[in-house]
VOMI-940198 format. One line per 10 residues: for each residue x, y, z of C-alpha. Coordinates in steps of 0.2 Angstrom, whole numbers, padded with zeros to 4 digits. Last residue first. Layout:
BEGIN
X,Y,Z | ...
END
This chain:
BEGIN
0241,0792,0362 | 0243,0777,0374 | 0235,0765,0364 | 0243,0767,0348 | 0260,0767,0356 | 0257,0751,0365 | 0249,0743,0348 | 0265,0750,0339 | 0277,0742,0354 | 0268,0726,0352
0270,0726,0331 | 0290,0728,0336 | 0290,0713,0345 | 0281,0703,0332 | 0291,0710,0319 | 0308,0707,0328 | 0301,0686,0330 | 0295,0686,0312 | 0303,0697,0300 | 0290,0708,0292
0292,0722,0302 | 0310,0722,0299 | 0310,0736,0286 | 0301,0748,0298 | 0317,0747,0307 | 0328,0753,0294 | 0315,0767,0291 | 0316,0772,0309 | 0336,0772,0309 | 0334,0782,0293
0324,0794,0302 | 0332,0796,0317 | 0351,0799,0309 | 0341,0813,0298 | 0333,0822,0313 | 0348,0819,0325 | 0359,0829,0310 | 0346,0841,0309 | 0344,0846,0326 | 0364,0844,0329
0366,0858,0315 | 0353,0870,0321 | 0361,0868,0338 | 0378,0871,0332 | 0374,0886,0320 | 0364,0893,0333 | 0378,0894,0347 | 0391,0899,0331 | 0380,0913,0328 | 0378,0919,0346
0397,0915,0347 | 0401,0928,0333 | 0388,0940,0340 | 0393,0940,0357 | 0412,0944,0352 | 0407,0958,0341 | 0398,0967,0353 | 0411,0963,0367 | 0426,0971,0356 | 0442,0964,0363
0440,0947,0354 | 0438,0957,0337 | 0452,0971,0340 | 0464,0956,0344 | 0460,0948,0326 | 0464,0965,0319 | 0479,0967,0328 | 0486,0950,0321 | 0483,0955,0303 | 0491,0939,0295
0504,0951,0286 | 0509,0960,0301 | 0512,0943,0310 | 0521,0937,0295 | 0533,0953,0295 | 0539,0950,0312 | 0540,0930,0311 | 0554,0935,0295 | 0561,0949,0307 | 0565,0936,0320
0572,0924,0307 | 0584,0938,0303 | 0589,0941,0320 | 0592,0923,0322 | 0603,0921,0307 | 0613,0936,0312 | 0614,0929,0330 | 0622,0913,0322 | 0633,0922,0310 | 0641,0932,0326
0641,0917,0337 | 0659,0912,0333 | 0666,0930,0335 | 0660,0933,0351 | 0644,0946,0354 | 0645,0963,0355 | 0650,0966,0336 | 0632,0960,0331 | 0625,0976,0334 | 0608,0974,0323
0604,0978,0306 | 0588,0977,0300 | 0583,0963,0289 | 0571,0970,0276 | 0583,0965,0260 | 0584,0948,0267 | 0596,0937,0276 | 0596,0919,0273 | 0592,0908,0288 | 0578,0901,0282
END
């Protein structure tokens, strides 16, 4: 972390007291590493994507569609499994009678 690399720029450290020169060099080397990592991460491209309204609208639209579709499918699967589990309880004496009454009520109204 504190080892200066070949890419380390030479900064004026003579302005600092002798005790702090080593620390200043180490911090400058770390700042250079951070600057290089930001360049490698294509930070500029990320900013361009967020400042372009068309790209942002398309990205948000696709995210919304994906969330809606996932929520719908997840709800469908959970309710299907729940319905299957409830259908297993129809033969149970107390619960079965209650579910049979609910089924008669639903059939009468539809």
